[in-house]
C-alpha positions as CSV (number, residue, x, y, z in Angstrom):
1,E,-2.9,-28.4,-16.9
2,K,-3.9,-31.4,-14.7
3,L,-7.5,-30.2,-14.9
4,L,-7.4,-30.1,-18.7
5,E,-5.8,-33.5,-18.8
6,L,-8.6,-35.0,-16.6
7,N,-11.2,-33.1,-18.6
8,S,-10.0,-34.5,-21.9
9,E,-10.3,-38.0,-20.4
10,L,-13.9,-37.3,-19.5
11,Q,-14.7,-36.1,-23.0
12,G,-18.2,-37.4,-24.0
13,S,-19.2,-38.2,-20.4
14,A,-21.6,-36.3,-18.2
15,H,-18.6,-35.2,-16.1
16,H,-16.9,-33.3,-18.9
17,W,-16.6,-29.6,-18.2
18,S,-17.5,-27.1,-21.0
19,D,-15.1,-24.4,-22.0
20,N,-17.4,-21.9,-20.3
21,L,-17.1,-23.7,-17.0
22,L,-13.3,-24.1,-17.3
23,S,-13.0,-20.4,-18.0
24,T,-15.2,-19.5,-15.1
25,T,-13.2,-21.8,-12.8
26,L,-9.9,-20.4,-13.9
27,L,-11.0,-16.8,-13.4
28,D,-12.6,-17.5,-10.0
29,T,-9.5,-19.3,-8.8
30,L,-7.3,-16.5,-10.0
31,A,-9.6,-13.8,-8.5
32,A,-8.8,-15.3,-5.0
33,H,-5.1,-14.3,-5.5
34,L,-5.2,-11.4,-8.0
35,P,-8.6,-9.8,-8.0
36,D,-7.5,-6.7,-9.9
37,V,-6.2,-8.7,-12.8
38,V,-9.5,-10.6,-13.1
39,R,-11.5,-7.4,-12.8
40,V,-9.6,-5.7,-15.6
41,Y,-9.9,-8.8,-17.8
42,K,-13.6,-9.1,-17.3
43,T,-14.1,-5.4,-17.8
44,G,-12.4,-5.7,-21.2
45,K,-14.9,-8.4,-22.2
46,I,-18.1,-6.5,-21.3
47,R,-19.2,-5.9,-24.8
48,Q,-18.4,-9.4,-26.0
49,S,-20.9,-12.2,-25.7
50,N,-19.9,-15.8,-25.1
51,W,-16.3,-14.9,-24.5
52,R,-16.0,-17.7,-22.0
53,D,-16.8,-20.3,-24.6
54,D,-13.2,-20.4,-25.9
55,F,-11.1,-21.6,-23.0
56,D,-7.9,-21.7,-25.0
57,Q,-8.3,-18.0,-25.9
58,V,-9.2,-17.1,-22.3
59,C,-6.0,-18.8,-21.2
60,I,-3.8,-17.1,-23.7
61,E,-5.2,-13.7,-22.8
62,V,-5.1,-14.3,-19.0
63,F,-1.6,-15.6,-19.1
64,S,-0.5,-12.6,-21.1
65,M,-2.1,-10.3,-18.5
66,L,-0.3,-12.2,-15.7
67,E,3.1,-11.8,-17.4
68,E,2.4,-8.1,-17.9
69,N,1.3,-7.8,-14.3
70,D,4.5,-9.6,-13.1
71,R,6.6,-7.3,-15.3
72,M,5.0,-4.2,-13.9
73,E,5.3,-5.3,-10.3
74,G,9.0,-6.0,-10.9
75,K,9.5,-2.6,-12.6
76,N,7.6,-0.9,-9.7
77,A,9.9,-2.6,-7.2
78,I,13.0,-1.5,-9.1
79,D,11.6,2.1,-9.3
80,A,10.9,2.1,-5.5
81,E,14.4,0.9,-4.8
82,R,15.9,3.6,-7.0
83,R,13.8,6.3,-5.3
84,A,14.9,4.9,-1.9
85,M,18.6,5.1,-3.0
86,R,18.2,8.7,-4.1
87,T,16.7,9.7,-0.7
88,K,19.2,11.7,1.3
89,T,20.1,10.0,4.6
90,I,21.1,11.8,7.7
91,A,24.5,10.9,9.1
92,A,24.5,9.8,12.7
93,G,26.6,12.8,13.8
94,D,24.2,15.2,12.1
95,D,21.2,13.6,13.8
96,V,22.8,14.0,17.3
97,T,23.8,17.6,16.6
98,S,20.3,18.5,15.5
99,L,18.8,16.9,18.6
100,R,21.3,18.8,20.8
101,D,20.3,22.0,19.1
102,E,16.6,21.3,19.6
103,L,17.2,20.5,23.3
104,R,19.2,23.7,23.7
105,Q,16.3,25.7,22.2
106,L,13.8,24.0,24.4
107,R,15.8,24.9,27.5
108,E,16.1,28.5,26.4
109,Q,12.3,28.6,25.9
110,M,11.7,27.1,29.3
111,A,14.1,29.7,30.9
112,A,12.2,32.5,29.2
113,M,8.9,31.2,30.4
114,T,10.2,30.9,34.0
115,T,11.5,34.5,33.8
116,T,8.2,35.8,32.5
117,K,6.3,34.1,35.4
118,A,8.7,35.7,37.9
119,V,8.3,39.2,36.4
120,M,4.5,38.7,36.4
121,R,4.6,37.7,40.1
122,T,6.6,40.8,41.1
123,T,4.6,43.3,39.0
124,T,1.1,42.1,39.9
125,N,-0.6,42.4,43.3
126,A,-3.0,39.5,42.5
127,K,-2.7,36.1,44.2
128,P,-1.2,33.3,42.0
129,C,-3.7,31.0,40.3
130,D,-4.1,27.6,41.9
131,K,-3.9,25.9,38.5
132,C,-1.0,27.6,36.8
133,N,0.7,29.4,39.7
134,V,0.6,32.7,37.8
135,P,-1.2,35.9,39.0
136,H,-4.1,36.9,36.8
């Protein structure tokens, strides 16, 4: 708005910006923050020539897209929050219980492996391997 105010004061001088330059400046500035919005807007204008020459129309369309973008971001945030709320959480007691069960299973597996090594040592006449201490 400040730019437009200054530009209207410069009307008729060599420093007055054309609508084309104002449109380009607006879109370039916006692209630094929301490149996707500008990309979509420019893509929609591919078949139109001189679309930048009506700055007021560019502003109306861009502001409309920004409002829609804000609405969609808000909706997506609400949807993500709803999905997060629907996610089943594990109670602290359940988590500890499952960890204890896992630890018990690992101990049983280690005991079985130790027993297997002992059986292999007693049934094989070969010397134990230097790397794994199991006869081969």
